C-alpha atoms as an extended CHARMM CRD file, in Angstrom:
* protein
*
       112  EXT
         1         1  MET       CA            164.6930000000      134.9670000000      112.1790000000  PROA      1               0.0000000000
         2         2  SER       CA            164.8270000000      138.5260000000      112.1310000000  PROA      2               0.0000000000
         3         3  THR       CA            164.4240000000      139.1700000000      115.9300000000  PROA      3               0.0000000000
         4         4  SER       CA            166.2680000000      137.5660000000      118.6990000000  PROA      4               0.0000000000
         5         5  LEU       CA            164.9210000000      134.4630000000      120.2880000000  PROA      5               0.0000000000
         6         6  LEU       CA            166.7650000000      135.4310000000      123.3160000000  PROA      6               0.0000000000
         7         7  THR       CA            165.0250000000      138.9390000000      123.8760000000  PROA      7               0.0000000000
         8         8  ASP       CA            161.7440000000      136.7320000000      124.4690000000  PROA      8               0.0000000000
         9         9  LEU       CA            163.6800000000      134.9500000000      127.6570000000  PROA      9               0.0000000000
        10        10  SER       CA            160.2440000000      133.7130000000      128.8090000000  PROA      10              0.0000000000
        11        11  ARG       CA            158.9890000000      132.0710000000      125.4750000000  PROA      11              0.0000000000
        12        12  THR       CA            162.3950000000      130.4880000000      125.0690000000  PROA      12              0.0000000000
        13        13  ALA       CA            162.6430000000      129.2160000000      128.8650000000  PROA      13              0.0000000000
        14        14  ARG       CA            159.3040000000      127.3860000000      128.4620000000  PROA      14              0.0000000000
        15        15  LEU       CA            160.2990000000      125.7730000000      125.6800000000  PROA      15              0.0000000000
        16        16  PHE       CA            163.3620000000      124.4610000000      126.9630000000  PROA      16              0.0000000000
        17        17  HSD       CA            161.7530000000      123.6090000000      130.2420000000  PROA      17              0.0000000000
        18        18  ALA       CA            159.5050000000      121.2610000000      128.2850000000  PROA      18              0.0000000000
        19        19  LEU       CA            162.4670000000      119.7350000000      127.0620000000  PROA      19              0.0000000000
        20        20  ALA       CA            164.1500000000      118.9460000000      130.1900000000  PROA      20              0.0000000000
        21        21  ASP       CA            162.5570000000      115.5860000000      131.4030000000  PROA      21              0.0000000000
        22        22  GLU       CA            163.4030000000      112.2870000000      130.6330000000  PROA      22              0.0000000000
        23        23  THR       CA            159.7930000000      111.2390000000      129.9050000000  PROA      23              0.0000000000
        24        24  ARG       CA            159.2910000000      114.2570000000      127.6040000000  PROA      24              0.0000000000
        25        25  LEU       CA            162.4780000000      113.4460000000      125.8950000000  PROA      25              0.0000000000
        26        26  ALA       CA            161.5440000000      109.7210000000      125.8100000000  PROA      26              0.0000000000
        27        27  ILE       CA            157.9710000000      110.8630000000      124.3270000000  PROA      27              0.0000000000
        28        28  LEU       CA            159.4250000000      112.9940000000      121.8060000000  PROA      28              0.0000000000
        29        29  ARG       CA            161.9010000000      109.9230000000      120.7360000000  PROA      29              0.0000000000
        30        30  GLN       CA            158.5510000000      108.3760000000      119.8660000000  PROA      30              0.0000000000
        31        31  LEU       CA            157.1060000000      111.0930000000      118.1580000000  PROA      31              0.0000000000
        32        32  VAL       CA            160.3080000000      111.4230000000      115.7810000000  PROA      32              0.0000000000
        33        33  GLY       CA            158.6090000000      108.8560000000      113.3520000000  PROA      33              0.0000000000
        34        34  GLY       CA            155.5610000000      110.7290000000      113.3870000000  PROA      34              0.0000000000
        35        35  GLU       CA            152.1630000000      111.1760000000      114.7210000000  PROA      35              0.0000000000
        36        36  ARG       CA            150.8480000000      109.1170000000      117.8020000000  PROA      36              0.0000000000
        37        37  CYS       CA            147.9750000000      108.2130000000      120.1280000000  PROA      37              0.0000000000
        38        38  VAL       CA            148.0740000000      108.6010000000      123.4160000000  PROA      38              0.0000000000
        39        39  CYS       CA            147.4420000000      105.0830000000      123.8510000000  PROA      39              0.0000000000
        40        40  GLU       CA            150.1160000000      103.9440000000      121.6330000000  PROA      40              0.0000000000
        41        41  LEU       CA            152.5150000000      106.0900000000      123.6580000000  PROA      41              0.0000000000
        42        42  THR       CA            150.9890000000      104.5560000000      126.9200000000  PROA      42              0.0000000000
        43        43  GLY       CA            152.0870000000      101.1910000000      125.6160000000  PROA      43              0.0000000000
        44        44  SER       CA            155.6150000000      102.0640000000      124.1530000000  PROA      44              0.0000000000
        45        45  LEU       CA            156.8320000000      104.0250000000      127.1780000000  PROA      45              0.0000000000
        46        46  ASP       CA            155.3370000000      101.7030000000      129.6460000000  PROA      46              0.0000000000
        47        47  ALA       CA            153.5540000000      104.6270000000      131.5390000000  PROA      47              0.0000000000
        48        48  ALA       CA            150.3450000000      105.5270000000      133.1220000000  PROA      48              0.0000000000
        49        49  GLN       CA            147.9000000000      107.4580000000      130.8720000000  PROA      49              0.0000000000
        50        50  SER       CA            147.6310000000      110.3270000000      133.4790000000  PROA      50              0.0000000000
        51        51  ARG       CA            151.4370000000      110.5870000000      133.8200000000  PROA      51              0.0000000000
        52        52  LEU       CA            151.7140000000      110.8870000000      130.0220000000  PROA      52              0.0000000000
        53        53  SER       CA            149.0050000000      113.4310000000      129.9440000000  PROA      53              0.0000000000
        54        54  PHE       CA            150.5840000000      115.8510000000      132.0990000000  PROA      54              0.0000000000
        55        55  HSD       CA            153.7150000000      115.6570000000      130.1920000000  PROA      55              0.0000000000
        56        56  LEU       CA            151.9260000000      115.9050000000      126.7920000000  PROA      56              0.0000000000
        57        57  ARG       CA            149.8800000000      118.9420000000      128.2220000000  PROA      57              0.0000000000
        58        58  ALA       CA            153.0310000000      120.8900000000      129.4530000000  PROA      58              0.0000000000
        59        59  MET       CA            154.8490000000      120.1890000000      125.8180000000  PROA      59              0.0000000000
        60        60  LYS       CA            151.7250000000      121.2180000000      124.0990000000  PROA      60              0.0000000000
        61        61  ASP       CA            151.2940000000      124.3000000000      126.3230000000  PROA      61              0.0000000000
        62        62  ALA       CA            154.9770000000      125.3510000000      125.7950000000  PROA      62              0.0000000000
        63        63  GLY       CA            154.4390000000      124.7690000000      121.7260000000  PROA      63              0.0000000000
        64        64  VAL       CA            156.6790000000      121.4670000000      121.3350000000  PROA      64              0.0000000000
        65        65  LEU       CA            153.6170000000      119.5140000000      120.4720000000  PROA      65              0.0000000000
        66        66  ILE       CA            150.5850000000      119.7710000000      118.3740000000  PROA      66              0.0000000000
        67        67  ASP       CA            147.6330000000      117.4600000000      118.6870000000  PROA      67              0.0000000000
        68        68  ARG       CA            144.2450000000      116.5310000000      116.8930000000  PROA      68              0.0000000000
        69        69  LYS       CA            141.1090000000      115.0230000000      118.2770000000  PROA      69              0.0000000000
        70        70  GLN       CA            139.8190000000      112.2080000000      116.0980000000  PROA      70              0.0000000000
        71        71  GLY       CA            136.7040000000      110.7160000000      118.1370000000  PROA      71              0.0000000000
        72        72  ARG       CA            137.6560000000      110.1630000000      121.6850000000  PROA      72              0.0000000000
        73        73  TRP       CA            141.2010000000      109.9030000000      120.5060000000  PROA      73              0.0000000000
        74        74  VAL       CA            144.2100000000      112.5250000000      120.9110000000  PROA      74              0.0000000000
        75        75  TYR       CA            147.1780000000      112.1640000000      118.4540000000  PROA      75              0.0000000000
        76        76  TYR       CA            150.2010000000      114.2170000000      119.1540000000  PROA      76              0.0000000000
        77        77  GLN       CA            153.1510000000      115.2850000000      116.6810000000  PROA      77              0.0000000000
        78        78  ILE       CA            156.0250000000      117.5820000000      117.1160000000  PROA      78              0.0000000000
        79        79  ASN       CA            155.6310000000      121.1500000000      116.1710000000  PROA      79              0.0000000000
        80        80  PRO       CA            158.0560000000      121.8610000000      113.3850000000  PROA      80              0.0000000000
        81        81  ASP       CA            158.0200000000      125.3230000000      114.4280000000  PROA      81              0.0000000000
        82        82  ALA       CA            159.4130000000      124.5560000000      118.0690000000  PROA      82              0.0000000000
        83        83  LEU       CA            162.3120000000      122.7380000000      116.3480000000  PROA      83              0.0000000000
        84        84  ASP       CA            163.0660000000      125.6980000000      113.9590000000  PROA      84              0.0000000000
        85        85  THR       CA            163.1580000000      127.6080000000      117.4020000000  PROA      85              0.0000000000
        86        86  ILE       CA            165.4650000000      125.1800000000      119.2210000000  PROA      86              0.0000000000
        87        87  ARG       CA            167.8810000000      125.6220000000      116.4650000000  PROA      87              0.0000000000
        88        88  ALA       CA            167.7830000000      129.3310000000      116.0610000000  PROA      88              0.0000000000
        89        89  VAL       CA            168.5790000000      129.7090000000      119.8100000000  PROA      89              0.0000000000
        90        90  ALA       CA            171.3740000000      127.1210000000      119.3420000000  PROA      90              0.0000000000
        91        91  ALA       CA            172.4910000000      129.1150000000      116.7280000000  PROA      91              0.0000000000
        92        92  GLU       CA            172.2680000000      132.4390000000      118.6830000000  PROA      92              0.0000000000
        93        93  LEU       CA            174.3200000000      130.8040000000      121.5160000000  PROA      93              0.0000000000
        94        94  THR       CA            177.2410000000      129.3540000000      119.3520000000  PROA      94              0.0000000000
        95        95  PRO       CA            180.3380000000      131.4860000000      120.1620000000  PROA      95              0.0000000000
        96        96  ALA       CA            181.8340000000      132.6100000000      116.7600000000  PROA      96              0.0000000000
        97        97  GLU       CA            185.3720000000      131.2570000000      116.2650000000  PROA      97              0.0000000000
        98        98  THR       CA            187.7760000000      134.1940000000      116.9260000000  PROA      98              0.0000000000
        99        99  PRO       CA            191.2480000000      133.9050000000      116.0390000000  PROA      99              0.0000000000
       100       100  GLY       CA            193.4430000000      133.5070000000      119.2430000000  PROA      100             0.0000000000
       101       101  MET       CA            190.4830000000      132.4580000000      121.5360000000  PROA      101             0.0000000000
       102       102  ARG       CA            190.6740000000      128.8790000000      121.4830000000  PROA      102             0.0000000000
       103       103  GLY       CA            192.3820000000      127.7080000000      124.9910000000  PROA      103             0.0000000000
       104       104  TRP       CA            191.8440000000      130.9910000000      126.3970000000  PROA      104             0.0000000000
       105       105  THR       CA            190.9930000000      130.7840000000      130.1450000000  PROA      105             0.0000000000
       106       106  ALA       CA            189.9850000000      133.1040000000      132.9950000000  PROA      106             0.0000000000
       107       107  ALA       CA            193.0750000000      133.3650000000      134.1440000000  PROA      107             0.0000000000
       108       108  ASP       CA            194.2230000000      135.1130000000      130.7860000000  PROA      108             0.0000000000
       109       109  GLY       CA            191.1460000000      137.7700000000      130.9900000000  PROA      109             0.0000000000
       110       110  CYS       CA            191.1030000000      141.5390000000      131.7700000000  PROA      110             0.0000000000
       111       111  CYS       CA            190.6810000000      141.4710000000      135.4830000000  PROA      111             0.0000000000
       112       112  GLY       CA            194.1010000000      139.8510000000      136.4570000000  PROA      112             0.0000000000
């Protein structure tokens, strides 16, 4: 990616906030195998439809999920672009290996 995802802190924060919940992570685990209907998620997660709808909406608004309607049912799947963004942010935050820096502590720093 050509621009730093850390530059758009608001977008990146929304994405990670959408993942910072046990119920939302459980939903994602259910969606790893592919698209699922809300009714399937309700049964497999043993959660009320209203509670799941709240979490699904938050993840959709953040771009983590995409949905499609078929009749009266809504099917959700993980947005592959969101996974790419998460990987890119993690790569930007991965420290470079600097010779001699392993084992460095604040006591070894420049402020001592």
